[in-house]
FIKOLZA-1660 file (N, C-alpha, C; in steps of 0.1 Angstrom, whole numbers, plus 5000, padded with zeros to 4 digits):
% residues 50
   i   px   py   pz ch aa at
   1 7915 8134 9640  A  M  N
   1 7920 8121 9640  A  M CA
   1 7931 8120 9650  A  M  C
   2 7931 8108 9656  A  V  N
   2 7941 8105 9666  A  V CA
   2 7947 8091 9663  A  V  C
   3 7959 8089 9669  A  Q  N
   3 7964 8075 9668  A  Q CA
   3 7965 8070 9683  A  Q  C
   4 7959 8058 9684  A  I  N
   4 7959 8052 9698  A  I CA
   4 7967 8039 9698  A  I  C
   5 7970 8035 9710  A  I  N
   5 7976 8021 9711  A  I CA
   5 7966 8013 9720  A  I  C
   6 7962 8002 9714  A  Q  N
   6 7953 7993 9721  A  Q CA
   6 7960 7985 9731  A  Q  C
   7 7953 7980 9741  A  K  N
   7 7960 7971 9751  A  K CA
   7 7968 7960 9745  A  K  C
   8 7962 7952 9736  A  Q  N
   8 7969 7941 9730  A  Q CA
   8 7981 7945 9721  A  Q  C
   9 7982 7957 9718  A  D  N
   9 7993 7962 9709  A  D CA
   9 8004 7969 9717  A  D  C
  10 8003 7969 9730  A  Q  N
  10 8013 7977 9738  A  Q CA
  10 8027 7971 9736  A  Q  C
  11 8029 7958 9735  A  R  N
  11 8042 7952 9733  A  R CA
  11 8048 7956 9719  A  R  C
  12 8040 7955 9709  A  T  N
  12 8045 7958 9695  A  T CA
  12 8046 7973 9692  A  T  C
  13 8038 7981 9699  A  G  N
  13 8037 7995 9696  A  G CA
  13 8029 7999 9684  A  G  C
  14 8021 7989 9679  A  K  N
  14 8012 7992 9667  A  K CA
  14 8002 8002 9670  A  K  C
  15 8001 8012 9662  A  L  N
  15 7991 8023 9664  A  L CA
  15 7979 8021 9655  A  L  C
  16 7967 8025 9660  A  T  N
  16 7955 8025 9653  A  T CA
  16 7949 8039 9651  A  T  C
  17 7946 8043 9639  A  E  N
  17 7941 8056 9637  A  E CA
  17 7926 8057 9636  A  E  C
  18 7920 8067 9641  A  G  N
  18 7906 8069 9640  A  G CA
  18 7901 8082 9645  A  G  C
  19 7888 8083 9645  A  K  N
  19 7881 8096 9650  A  K CA
  19 7876 8093 9664  A  K  C
  20 7878 8102 9674  A  V  N
  20 7873 8100 9688  A  V CA
  20 7858 8101 9688  A  V  C
  21 7852 8090 9694  A  K  N
  21 7837 8090 9697  A  K CA
  21 7835 8095 9711  A  K  C
  22 7843 8090 9720  A  R  N
  22 7841 8092 9734  A  R CA
  22 7854 8092 9742  A  R  C
  23 7855 8101 9752  A  I  N
  23 7867 8101 9761  A  I CA
  23 7863 8094 9773  A  I  C
  24 7872 8084 9777  A  L  N
  24 7869 8075 9788  A  L CA
  24 7876 8079 9801  A  L  C
  25 7887 8086 9800  A  T  N
  25 7895 8090 9811  A  T CA
  25 7889 8102 9817  A  T  C
  26 7886 8102 9830  A  S  N
  26 7879 8113 9837  A  S CA
  26 7889 8125 9840  A  S  C
  27 7902 8122 9842  A  S  N
  27 7911 8133 9844  A  S CA
  27 7916 8139 9831  A  S  C
  28 7921 8152 9832  A  Q  N
  28 7926 8159 9820  A  Q CA
  28 7940 8154 9816  A  Q  C
  29 7947 8148 9825  A  V  N
  29 7961 8143 9822  A  V CA
  29 7962 8129 9828  A  V  C
  30 7969 8120 9820  A  H  N
  30 7972 8107 9825  A  H CA
  30 7986 8103 9820  A  H  C
  31 7994 8097 9828  A  P  N
  31 8008 8094 9824  A  P CA
  31 8009 8085 9813  A  P  C
  32 8000 8076 9810  A  H  N
  32 8000 8066 9799  A  H CA
  32 7992 8071 9787  A  H  C
  33 7986 8082 9788  A  G  N
  33 7977 8087 9777  A  G CA
  33 7962 8087 9781  A  G  C
  34 7955 8095 9775  A  I  N
  34 7940 8096 9778  A  I CA
  34 7934 8084 9770  A  I  C
  35 7925 8077 9777  A  K  N
  35 7918 8065 9771  A  K CA
  35 7906 8070 9764  A  K  C
  36 7905 8066 9751  A  V  N
  36 7893 8070 9743  A  V CA
  36 7887 8058 9736  A  V  C
  37 7875 8060 9731  A  E  N
  37 7868 8051 9723  A  E CA
  37 7867 8057 9709  A  E  C
  38 7872 8050 9699  A  L  N
  38 7871 8055 9685  A  L CA
  38 7857 8052 9679  A  L  C
  39 7853 8059 9668  A  D  N
  39 7840 8057 9662  A  D CA
  39 7838 8042 9657  A  D  C
  40 7849 8035 9656  A  T  N
  40 7849 8021 9652  A  T CA
  40 7846 8012 9664  A  T  C
  41 7846 8017 9676  A  G  N
  41 7844 8009 9688  A  G CA
  41 7857 8005 9695  A  G  C
  42 7868 8007 9688  A  K  N
  42 7881 8003 9694  A  K CA
  42 7885 8013 9706  A  K  C
  43 7891 8007 9716  A  I  N
  43 7895 8015 9728  A  I CA
  43 7910 8014 9730  A  I  C
  44 7916 8026 9733  A  G  N
  44 7930 8026 9736  A  G CA
  44 7934 8040 9741  A  G  C
  45 7947 8041 9743  A  R  N
  45 7952 8054 9748  A  R CA
  45 7958 8062 9737  A  R  C
  46 7955 8075 9737  A  V  N
  46 7960 8084 9727  A  V CA
  46 7975 8085 9728  A  V  C
  47 7981 8083 9716  A  Q  N
  47 7996 8085 9715  A  Q CA
  47 8000 8097 9706  A  Q  C
  48 7992 8100 9696  A  Q  N
  48 7995 8112 9687  A  Q CA
  48 7981 8117 9682  A  Q  C
  49 7982 8130 9680  A  L  N
  49 7971 8137 9673  A  L CA
  49 7975 8139 9658  A  L  C
  50 7966 8136 9649  A  S  N
  50 7970 8138 9635  A  S CA
  50 7959 8146 9628  A  S  C
% end
């Protein structure tokens, strides 16, 4: 499980939890976090691993 921040939640800092379905960032490191798609279809950048 990971916690991501979606684009529309960047100002509020609201995190969304879910299971990673697909990794969208091609590099291994990214200054804003690796972009992933959750199994629910939501897309965001990883903030925490849980």
